[in-house]
N, C-alpha and C positions, 0 to 999 in steps of 0.2 A: 583693653579699652583703646578706642581709636583716639589719636591725638591730632590736633590741628594747631597751626601757628597763630590763629586768631580764635576768639571765643565762639564765633558762629560759623556755621557752614552755609555759604550762600549758594542758592540753586538758581541757575539760569535756564530759561526755556525760550528757544527762538526757532524761527523757520528759515528756509533757504534764502528768503528775501531779506533776512537780516533784521528782524525786529528784536530789539534788546529790551527786556522787561525790568532791568535794574542797572543802575550805574554805580552802585556801591561796591567798589573793588577793594578787597582787603589787601594790605601791603605784603603779607607773608602767609600763604596758605596754598593748599591744593583744594580747590572747590569744584563742584560738579556742575555739569550742564548737559543739554541735549541739543543735537543738531539734526534737523529734518532734511534729508535729501530724498532718496527713494525709501530709505529706512531711517529710523531715529538712531543716532549714535550718541550714547552717553560718553562723557569724557571728564577727565580731571584737568584742572588748570593750576599751574604753579606760577606765581609772579615773583620776580626778584625783590629782595628787600629794598624798601624805599622806591618802589616802582614810580616812575615819573613819566606821565603821558606826553611830555614834550621831548622825550628822548627815544631813540630807537634801540631795540634790544634783539640779540640773537634769539632764535626759536629752535627748540628741540621737539621733534615729533617722536614719541615713544610708542612702539607697537608691542603689545603683550603676546604671550603664547596661548595655545589652545585652552589651557586650564582656566583662564580668566574670562572666557567668553560668557555671554548672557545678557541680562537686563538689569543687573545690580552693579553699578559702577564702583561700589566700594571694593569689589573683588580686585579691581585694577591696582589698588594700593598694596596688594599682597606680594608682588614680585617686581624685580627689576628696578628701574629708575624711580618709580613712585615709592617703592619701599625704602630705597636709599634716601629719598627726600623726607619721608616720614621719620627716619632715624636722625634727621637733623642736617642733612647735606644742604648747603646753600649754594645756589648757582646764579651767575650774572645773566640769566636767560629766562625767557618764558618757556615753560614746559607744558605741552599738550599731550595727554595720554588718553586716547579714545578707547572705547570698549567695542570689540567685535561681537555682533549678535550670535546667539547660540546656533551651533551647527553650520556656521558659515566660516569663510576665510576672508582675509582682508581684501576689500575691493578698492583698487587704487583711485578710481574716479570719485568715490565717496570721500576718501582721504583728501584728495585735491580740493573738493568742494568745501570740506571742513577747513582746510588751510586757507582757502580764499576768505572764508568768513572771519577766521581768527585774525588775518591780516587787515581786515576792515575794521575790527574792533580795537585791536591793540597796536601799539607802535612797534612793528616788526622790522628789523634790518633784513631786507630781502637778499642781501649778500651773505647772510649768515643763518641760513635755514638748514638744520641738520636732521637726519633720520636715524634712529637706532631701534633695534628690536631683538627679541630672543625667540628662538625656535620658530613657531609659526610666524611670529612677528619679525624674526630675522629674514625669513623668506619674503614677507611683505615689504621689508626694507629694501631688499634687492630689487623687487618688482617695481616699487614706487620710483626708485632712482632710475631704472631703465626706461620707464614710461614718461617720467617728468624730469629729465636730467638738467634742464635749464632752471629748475626751482631748488636744486639741492647743492649745498656747498660741500658736504661730506657725509659719509654714512658709517655706522658701526653695526654690522650684523653679527649675531652670535648664534652658534650651534644651529645653523640653518642650511637648508638646501638652496642651491642657486642653479639656474640654467646658464651654462657657459656661453651660449650664443648671445646672451644679454650683455656680455662684456663690452661689445662694440658700442652700446649706448652709454655704458658707465665709464668708459675709458678716461674721460676727462674729469671724473669725480674722485677726490681722495677717499680711500677706503681703508678701514682697519677691521680686519676679520678676526674673530675669536672662536675657537672650537676645542673641545676635549678629544684627545686621541682615542679614548675608550668609549666614546659616545655610542650607546646602543639604540638610541631613539632616532637620531639623525646622524648616520656615520660621517666621519670627518671628510671622506672623499667628496661629499657634497660641497664643501668649501674648497678643498684642494683643487678640484677641476676649474672652478671659477678663478681662483688665485693664479693658477698656472696660465690660464688664458689671458688674464689681465696683464701678467708679466710679459707674455709673448708679444702683446700688441702695444706695450709701452704705458700701461696704466700705473697710477700712483697708488700702490697697494702695500699694506703691512699685514702680516699674518702672525698671530700669536697662537701657538699650540700649547694647551695645558696637558702635559704628559701624564697619562694614566687617569685623566679626569673623564667622568661620564657626562651626561647631558646638562646637569644643573650648574653651569659655570658662571651664570650671570651675577650672582650676589658678589662674588669676589671681583668681578670685572667692574661693576658699577661702583664699587667701593674704592677703586684705584684712582687716585688723583691724576695720574698721567693721561688717562683717556680724555679728561676734560681740558687739560692743557693742550693736548693735540687737537681736539675738536675745535676749540675756540680760536686756534691759530689759522684755521682754514677759512678762506673767504672766496666768494664768487663775484665776478663783475656784475654790477647792477645793470638791469635792463632799462 
């Protein structure tokens, strides 16, 4: 049985121009919506307890892995941060968890457009926008930070491949990387090369290796209180 923090699941449908069809915002829930750019992106939204539109809140953009792709946003609840929230995790931040369409990979320009819209609807602290993701979503996290470094205060990619040359765009962003040493899906050297490059050029990077762990390290990571303490301690200068 699916559980929600409020009795009703509210569904939002809007277009890139930003038409909002409802203003009834539940105080505690992950509710679904769709964003139309060149494709429609379904997504889940979590709002902090006692959300107050007169205050600004940090925002976490969560990117799922390849197994949750499709056009049924309910699948996004099954892994990673949305699963942790469904289990009862409360966060002092807005969490947006979009769904990547079937047979596609994350497109950073679509994520940036979605982020634009979310920032126009909710009170987002633009000095505290974070991105995290697992597997395919971890790679999307690396790419988003490299292409939009001015929008990101910190990132947490997990069990993901990264292009070391992107380190030069990410060097100013605090990064905490997680990977299992026995990962057979995405070998750990995909993270090691990026971490090494960031260290060489003076990046702010932490690297947690799970000894003997295979690919599915995200449940234990998102259950760790320390990642949230670290994440919310990071801030970026407002533009």
